[in-house]
Structures are given as structure tokens and as C-alpha cells.
Steps between C-alpha positions, in 0.01 A plus 500: 500500500398843379733635223579873485501705177631854462322719246722788399310751284418871538149440383338483840161402361649202317696399804187499720315299233777241483532487876131423536507244221815318611383519866190308403729239345674449824810722463625761742573815292744788577492819294768742392435810289850609411824325416688580823213371713483182279870429551455555880204262508709237320759505786230424757471125585214281389453608141442233240474698168460845359291653226701804381380779278772669292374865511525606859617821680824533699647182337368327193430128485804426294728658758306323784559163329872584427559575869293204619696248294824607674368354824189277436351251256146585605258391220393814301219555250543835323207712372588667167314741270332298230735462204801640683750237385808691620392514866392133483838392358699705754290358784563141389875571458517630856331191636125548496324163509206598286313805365147607441383794285273765661214520549547179685219252518481396869422138409801471274721669756378251759592214266849641443552548875392145578728370226815666625421414863443136402831483320678662798367236732528191280717219634619197305534145614847494358661760722823566306577513122860489409605570138874546446598799716146602590326374819132594517341448847131472400365490859690815607488654154870581502762472224872439541729555205853371559438503871371859499150590585321687220198724548209425268152642481212260554432492127859452404530209747183329353635530140845359595334222705298378198798530269722303735228235567501444126865582426608380155137529374324785329248660729201652314459872578131441588618260776732765637220757511273256686772390749650848561207741450203282552345596167524435127691748276306772312583671176826714509574396859870451542505470877662158509763614249594789736516269801723256310726793401534590872578143583776482233654813641493374860627153420763594244645252253552129570848384603586430131400853408171399327153645563321315776155568371448456126219662306322254275320726255135442458492257798652617824823450704738232581748474792800337316721275708862496388478130440231558229 
């Protein structure tokens, strides 16, 4: 089945280039050249992911993402100015799944898109993981915490999924990058750290008041069961 990608960028020449390139790779591509149009396109049915530039007229990409996350967990890859750490951090805090510095290499962008779509559509043979008060439905990609449904981005879900599958064990940060972002970490890349921070905020403390996800410096992260 053909998957549909929205390219939201006011650079019309870049948009046409990416539409042609992704079209040749079998994707249907929609375009939006300002933030308000991008948000409207996200509300149309049939969209699988969005590539979102930060600098756009009428509504910038940060505000588009902030509004989108109030109503949708659509996978989003943000395009940021090279070296602009602040925009990248804000985007990840708001729930962007990944980011790519401009000028974006079409082949790398394609790899990032395929990675997030693959994660979004992955199903596990073991449908449900239960760890204390968490119930993770891997086939439906849903999380319940204390009986309440919690909204997670695709990347957050993939990180938590691996941590719960190996609860009580230290998970190497490289494994988390591969599982959640489909790539290995690069120098000065703190994407996984930001996603884990978002997860901690959404999950809150364990029932005994302790941190659910522990940082193991120099290695990675551990989902600590209360019985440990």
C-alpha cells in the first residue's frame, strides 16, 4: 500500500525536488508551504508522516508541532538549520520523532522516513507486555498506565518497548538509537536523552516514588522494577 508523506517547507524548489525523489521511491507526497497549511494537511485523512521545516511563514514549525501534538501522534521529522541546537532540542521536547539538519540529503531523509514508518508499523509476536502498572500493547502500539491510556509518539513508544522488553537490564544507548531511530548515534547527538526525558515526564514516578527509567552513565538506560 502506498504511504503518504507531507513535506512542509516554504522552499518550493526543495519541495518539488523531494516530491520527485520520494515519488520515485513509491511514496505519495503532499506539499505545504506555510505552517497553517501544514497543520490543515495533517488533519486530512491518509497521512503517514510529515517532514517539517522550522522556519515557515504564518506559523513556524515549532508552533505547528506544538498544535499537532495536542491532537495527533503523527510521526514527524524536523528540518533544522545546521548547528541550531536550541530548535532541535525544543522540537524533540515537543514530540518530534527525529531531526535532520538542512540542507537535507534526500537519500538520508528517505532512510529516516523509512525508519520511522517501519517502527510505526512494527508488530510483535508477544502482543502485550505488562510491567507493574504499565500495560504495553505492542500490536496496537498503545500504553496504559494504571488503567489510563497514555499518548506516546512513535519514537517514545519504541524506546519504552525495548526498555520494558529488557526491564531490569541495562539497555545500551546504541541499541535504543537503532530500535527507536533506525540509526546509530553520532557525535553530540542527544536525541535519545531528550526522548527519555519526555517519557519520564509522561510516565511520572513509580508507585514507590522512584524513577522508572534510570540513567546508567556511560552505558545507557534501565527500566527498574520495584522488586529489583
